C-alpha positions as CSV (number, residue, x, y, z in Angstrom):
1,M,71.7,177.4,131.9
2,L,68.5,177.6,133.8
3,A,67.5,180.6,131.7
4,N,67.2,178.2,128.8
5,P,66.6,174.7,130.2
6,L,66.7,173.2,126.7
7,H,70.4,174.1,126.5
8,A,71.1,171.2,128.9
9,L,69.8,168.8,126.3
10,R,72.6,170.0,124.0
11,D,75.3,170.2,126.6
12,P,77.5,167.1,126.7
13,Q,78.9,168.1,130.0
14,T,75.7,167.4,131.9
15,I,73.7,164.2,132.3
16,F,70.8,165.8,130.4
17,F,72.5,165.7,127.0
18,W,69.9,163.9,124.9
19,P,72.2,161.1,123.6
20,Y,72.9,160.2,127.3
21,I,69.2,160.1,128.1
22,V,68.2,158.1,125.1
23,S,71.0,155.6,125.4
24,A,70.4,155.0,129.1
25,L,66.6,154.6,128.5
26,V,67.2,152.1,125.7
27,V,69.7,150.0,127.7
28,A,67.5,150.0,130.8
29,V,64.4,149.0,128.8
30,V,66.2,146.3,126.8
31,W,67.9,144.9,129.9
32,Q,64.5,144.5,131.7
33,M,62.9,142.9,128.6
34,L,65.7,140.4,128.1
35,R,66.8,139.7,131.6
36,Q,63.7,140.2,133.6
37,R,61.2,139.1,131.0
38,C,59.3,142.3,131.2
39,T,56.9,143.7,128.6
40,L,57.8,147.1,127.1
41,H,55.0,148.7,129.0
42,R,56.1,147.2,132.3
43,A,59.8,148.2,131.7
44,L,58.8,151.8,131.0
45,S,56.4,151.8,134.0
46,R,59.2,150.8,136.3
47,L,61.4,153.6,135.1
48,G,58.8,156.3,135.3
49,A,56.9,155.1,138.5
50,R,55.6,157.8,140.8
51,T,57.2,155.9,143.7
52,V,60.5,156.6,142.1
53,W,60.1,160.2,141.0
54,I,57.5,161.7,143.4
55,T,59.2,161.2,146.8
56,P,61.0,163.5,149.4
57,S,64.3,161.9,148.3
58,S,63.8,162.7,144.5
59,R,62.6,166.2,145.4
60,A,65.8,166.9,147.3
61,D,67.7,165.4,144.3
62,A,66.0,167.7,141.9
63,L,66.5,170.9,144.0
64,L,70.2,170.1,144.6
65,C,70.5,169.4,140.8
66,L,69.0,172.7,140.0
67,G,71.4,174.4,142.4
68,Y,74.4,172.6,140.9
69,L,73.4,173.7,137.3
70,A,72.6,177.2,138.3
71,V,75.6,178.0,140.5
72,L,78.3,175.3,140.4
73,H,78.4,173.8,136.9
74,G,80.4,176.5,135.2
75,P,82.8,177.3,138.0
76,I,83.6,173.7,138.6
77,L,84.4,173.0,135.0
78,A,86.6,176.1,134.9
79,L,88.4,174.9,138.0
80,Q,88.9,171.5,136.6
81,N,90.3,172.9,133.4
82,A,92.6,175.3,135.3
83,T,93.9,172.5,137.4
84,F,94.5,170.4,134.4
85,L,96.4,173.1,132.4
86,T,98.5,174.2,135.4
87,M,99.5,170.7,136.5
88,L,100.1,169.7,132.8
89,N,102.8,172.3,132.6
90,V,104.2,171.6,136.1
91,A,104.2,167.8,135.8
92,G,105.5,168.0,132.2
93,N,108.6,170.0,133.3
94,L,109.2,167.5,136.2
95,F,109.0,164.4,134.0
96,E,111.2,165.9,131.3
97,R,113.9,166.4,133.9
98,A,113.4,163.2,135.8
99,L,113.0,160.7,132.9
100,P,115.5,159.6,130.3
101,S,115.4,161.0,126.8
102,P,112.1,160.2,124.9
103,V,112.0,157.2,122.7
104,S,113.7,157.7,119.4
105,W,110.8,156.6,117.2
106,H,107.5,158.2,116.5
107,L,104.2,156.3,116.4
108,P,101.6,157.2,113.8
109,Q,99.7,160.1,115.2
110,W,96.3,158.3,115.1
111,F,97.8,155.5,117.2
112,E,99.5,157.9,119.6
113,A,96.2,159.7,120.0
114,V,94.5,156.5,121.0
115,L,97.2,155.7,123.5
116,A,97.1,159.2,124.9
117,T,93.3,159.0,125.3
118,A,93.6,155.6,127.0
119,V,96.3,156.8,129.4
120,T,94.4,159.9,130.3
121,M,91.2,158.0,130.8
122,V,92.9,155.5,133.1
123,A,94.5,158.3,135.1
124,I,91.2,160.1,135.6
125,D,89.5,156.9,136.7
126,L,92.2,156.0,139.1
127,A,92.0,159.5,140.6
128,S,88.3,159.2,140.9
129,Y,88.6,155.8,142.7
130,L,91.1,157.1,145.2
131,V,89.2,160.2,146.0
132,H,85.9,158.3,146.3
133,R,87.5,155.8,148.6
134,L,89.0,158.5,150.8
135,M,85.6,160.1,151.0
136,H,84.3,156.9,152.6
137,N,87.2,156.6,155.1
138,V,88.2,160.1,156.1
139,G,85.8,161.7,158.5
140,P,85.6,165.3,157.1
141,L,85.4,164.0,153.6
142,W,82.7,161.5,154.5
143,A,80.7,164.3,156.2
144,L,80.5,165.8,152.7
145,H,79.9,162.6,150.7
146,A,77.2,161.4,153.1
147,V,74.9,163.9,151.4
148,H,75.1,161.8,148.2
149,H,74.4,158.6,150.1
150,S,71.4,160.0,152.0
151,A,69.3,159.4,148.9
152,S,66.7,156.7,149.8
153,G,66.0,156.1,146.1
154,L,68.1,156.3,143.0
155,T,67.4,158.3,139.9
156,P,69.8,160.0,137.5
157,L,69.3,163.2,139.4
158,T,71.0,161.6,142.4
159,T,74.2,162.2,140.4
160,Y,74.0,165.8,141.5
161,R,72.9,165.2,145.1
162,Q,76.2,166.5,146.4
163,H,77.5,169.0,148.9
164,P,79.0,171.8,146.9
165,F,82.5,171.1,148.3
166,E,82.5,167.5,146.9
167,P,82.5,168.3,143.2
168,L,85.2,170.9,143.9
169,I,87.4,168.2,145.4
170,L,86.5,165.5,142.9
171,N,86.9,167.6,139.8
172,M,90.2,169.0,140.9
173,A,91.5,165.5,141.5
174,R,90.3,164.4,138.0
175,G,92.1,167.4,136.5
176,L,95.2,166.5,138.4
177,G,95.0,162.9,137.3
178,A,94.5,163.8,133.7
179,A,97.4,166.2,133.8
180,V,99.8,163.7,135.4
181,G,98.8,160.9,133.1
182,L,99.1,162.9,129.9
183,S,102.3,164.7,130.9
184,L,103.9,161.4,131.6
185,F,102.8,160.1,128.3
186,H,104.1,163.2,126.5
187,A,107.5,162.8,128.3
188,V,107.8,159.4,126.7
189,F,106.2,160.1,123.3
190,P,107.2,163.7,122.5
191,Q,104.9,164.5,119.6
192,H,102.4,165.8,122.2
193,T,99.5,164.3,120.3
194,P,96.3,165.5,121.9
195,V,93.6,163.1,123.2
196,I,90.6,162.2,121.1
197,T,87.6,164.4,121.8
198,I,83.9,163.7,121.2
199,Y,81.6,166.7,121.3
200,G,84.5,168.7,122.7
201,L,85.0,166.3,125.6
202,G,87.9,164.0,126.1
203,A,86.8,160.5,124.9
204,G,87.3,159.0,128.4
205,F,85.1,161.6,130.1
206,F,82.5,161.3,127.4
207,I,82.3,157.5,128.0
208,Y,81.8,158.2,131.7
209,M,79.0,160.7,131.0
210,F,77.4,158.1,128.7
211,T,77.1,155.6,131.5
212,V,76.5,157.7,134.6
213,N,72.7,157.9,134.2
214,L,72.6,154.1,134.3
215,H,74.6,154.1,137.6
216,H,71.7,155.8,139.3
217,A,68.9,154.4,137.3
218,P,65.8,153.1,139.2
219,V,66.5,149.6,137.9
220,P,69.8,147.8,138.6
221,V,71.0,147.1,135.1
222,R,73.5,144.2,135.2
223,Y,76.1,144.0,132.4
224,P,77.0,140.6,131.0
225,R,79.8,138.8,132.9
226,W,82.4,139.5,130.2
227,L,81.8,143.2,130.3
228,R,81.8,143.3,134.1
229,V,85.4,142.1,134.0
230,L,86.5,145.6,132.9
231,F,83.7,148.0,133.5
232,V,81.6,149.0,136.5
233,S,78.2,147.6,136.0
234,P,75.3,149.9,137.1
235,H,74.1,147.2,139.6
236,I,77.5,147.3,141.2
237,H,77.0,151.0,142.0
238,H,73.5,150.1,143.4
239,L,75.3,147.8,145.8
240,H,77.6,150.7,146.7
241,H,74.6,152.8,147.7
242,S,73.1,150.0,149.8
243,A,72.5,150.7,153.5
244,S,73.4,147.2,154.4
245,P,76.5,146.9,156.6
246,R,78.0,144.2,154.4
247,H,78.1,146.8,151.6
248,A,79.7,149.5,153.7
249,A,83.1,149.4,152.0
250,C,82.8,148.2,148.4
251,N,82.6,149.2,144.8
252,Y,84.2,152.7,144.7
253,G,85.0,152.4,141.0
254,V,83.5,154.8,138.5
255,V,84.3,153.5,135.0
256,F,86.7,150.6,135.4
257,A,86.2,147.7,137.8
258,V,89.9,146.9,137.9
259,W,90.7,149.2,140.8
260,D,88.1,147.5,143.1
261,R,89.3,144.1,142.0
262,L,92.9,144.9,142.6
263,C,92.2,146.5,146.0
264,G,89.8,143.9,147.3
265,T,86.8,146.2,147.4
266,Y,84.8,144.6,144.6
267,V,81.5,143.0,145.5
268,D,79.1,141.5,143.0
269,E,75.7,140.1,143.8
270,S,72.8,139.2,141.5
271,A,69.9,139.4,144.0
272,L,69.3,143.2,144.3
273,A,65.5,143.4,144.7
274,A,65.7,143.7,148.5
275,L,68.3,146.5,148.6
276,T,67.6,149.5,150.8
277,F,69.3,152.7,150.0
278,G,70.3,155.5,152.2
279,L,72.5,155.9,155.3
280,A,72.7,152.9,157.7
281,S,72.1,155.3,160.6
282,G,68.9,156.7,159.2
283,D,68.2,159.9,157.4
284,R,69.9,162.7,159.3
285,Y,69.2,165.1,156.5
286,A,65.4,164.5,156.2
287,H,65.8,165.1,152.5
288,S,66.2,168.8,153.3
289,V,68.4,170.9,151.0
290,R,69.2,173.2,153.9
291,R,70.4,170.3,156.1
292,C,72.3,168.7,153.2
293,L,74.2,172.0,152.9
294,W,74.7,172.7,156.5
295,Q,75.0,169.4,158.3
296,P,78.4,168.4,156.8
297,L,79.9,171.7,158.1
298,A,78.4,171.1,161.5
299,D,79.9,167.5,161.5
300,W,83.3,169.0,161.0
301,A,83.1,170.5,164.5
302,T,82.5,167.1,166.1
303,P,85.3,164.7,167.0
304,R,83.4,161.7,165.7
305,A,83.6,163.2,162.2
306,I,87.4,163.2,162.1
307,L,88.7,159.7,161.9
308,P,86.0,157.1,161.1
309,T,86.9,153.5,160.3
310,A,85.8,151.7,157.1
311,T,82.8,150.2,158.9
312,T,81.7,153.2,160.9
313,A,82.1,155.8,158.3
314,R,78.7,155.0,157.0
315,T,77.0,155.2,160.4
316,L,77.6,158.7,161.8
317,P,74.8,159.3,164.3
């Protein structure tokens, strides 16, 4: 991919796919103009400010992003697909044996495809929520995930500010969730109608990719109240990245807000101007790619990285 950087603009499996960039830019600009009474020039200036993009934090984001695209992108997608296909077969056989006979009627295929897509999307999002929450409350997993939270400023490139082991775990969980959800659906509705795809991606994953740039945008876009009932608003994810202790265990959701609401981890605040991002204990990584890669492995050797609590997981010394 790095041999032809323009390929990323045509790849819907990366955040650089041009419709994702354009849509995020339009939403961020329009939101500022309508909600914050900004001029077009001011809105664009905030998004492209040197204080956002020319910093040690954004430099580390960019380097880790390049590393992800050059080394991990292909293998991780292959691993996710392999997990999905393997578990789809295993879970399908288990459900066929455990559940009663499938329903005796057949839905129209277009309607069954919509239902299959919705079920798969919900299953993937639930798996993402559970793994994300575990990463904040299980020491060895937090040691990995802390790399992502060490960013002191947010840009879309922060999406790929991850230790290499984190996307391996997360994407395997998503493949597993998709397989369990879809195999359960097929056990009930035996036409095995496939999910709806957009640009070769499952519609649910496509929707996630369409919103992820906003989650790490330099401005905290806040969806209308009626939309926040169901979906994770970008400003909610900004709160999740806050270094404040009062935000230490909140907003783990990715697409749907329902999991946080049901589990009592949902926090919504309107005043976001004073948010400070990064680790509550300070930057142990010094925005160094080498330390981002090595420090989590070193933390695994220390007892304090094994069983953190919800409040201390964000404050490893």
